[in-house]
C-alpha angles and dihedrals in degrees: 000000000000090000093051093050091049093050093048092050091051092051091050090052092050092048091051090050097048097044098076090044092056091050090053092049091052091050091048092051092048092050092051092047092053094051098039099043110092111244119228116257113257135166114273117248108272094005094116110054128197121223120209138175088266100054104025092113089072089076090064089078126057128002121311142177110201128189121201111204145155125220092230094053112104093205090051091051090054091049097051098082091047092047091051091051089049089051090060088066096045096087092049092051095042093244126130113228114202142165135208126207103214092197090062098034107046091160092063090045089059094039092058096032094235107197100159136034132263099026122176126199130190116210127191116180093330097317111119128206127179116235112229102168134102118302102236130115093245092051091050091049094048091046090058102030096046092039093235087158089079089073092056118090110244124236113268117258088238089063097035116127092247096050124109092248094054092045087057091048090050091052090049093052091048090051092050091050090048091052091049092052091048090050092050091047093051095045099040105030103028097033095232112158118248094249089052090055090051091051091051092050091046093054091045090052092049096050093042089052091051091048092048091049092052090048091052090049091052092048092048091048090050095047095039105026121195117266092240088066099034096054122049092202093052097117093043091052090046091053091048091052091050091051090050090051091050092051091048091050092052092050090051090051092050091050090050091051090050091052090050091052090050090051091051092051091050090051091051091050090050090052090049090054090050093052092046090056090050091055102252106171093219095038096243136067120277117255115266113272093019101066127106124252117261093258093051091048090052092051091049092053091049091050091052091053092051091050090052091050092050091050091053 
């Protein structure tokens, strides 16, 4: 019994001595595993930036690579892992890698005229170029590192995102998205039928057009006021001009009457010549009711000729 108790006490002592040592070994192995096991590659915090309508002017300075995508686009979904890996290299190359969700930022979609997805732009100090190469990480890196973007024709300043035309396009896209949200709210939340929503928007468009037209008329009248208000002597000048027109009209009528009188005199002279050729003794036709019959006139002409022959 003494031997058994001694052996048991010795085993207990050895167990109590080896237990802390085993805990230390386990901690040491776990520490080595954490530091020696390769960590999976992931995007650095803040390496992939997101551009919105509120901060888009930041891309006008520095060098940027910007992807325009939509969550529902299959091609965009395939590109996302590659774009995140490319973003890990952006900080080392001094390039900002960003993305734009066109479904959430319709203003930027209109500002850059996005017609296909995904669309990638390179920007260097406000000069934009559209990327048309392969969509792999190595191609993106070589495009930036080897400055292949210099061979791409930049976007015209007329169609640049900060131009007046593109600002108007951005406002139009925002308005269209606002109208779409209003339509969805009225049909889904308020229970208004689709045709009722169309009628409401039609009436709103009509009245807004009338209001805009009146505003333009007021602005035009203010900038280019009517002459009746701009000149205090407007009515006096108008009356003077009307009198001048009336005098001119009377003079034209007098001239026309004078021409008619001249024409009548010429006609009378022509008639006199005709009657002279016919042998009228007085050179003009006899008044009506006092003339001779044709036979008597013929005898008179013959008698005149005989008298002339006798005189000669």
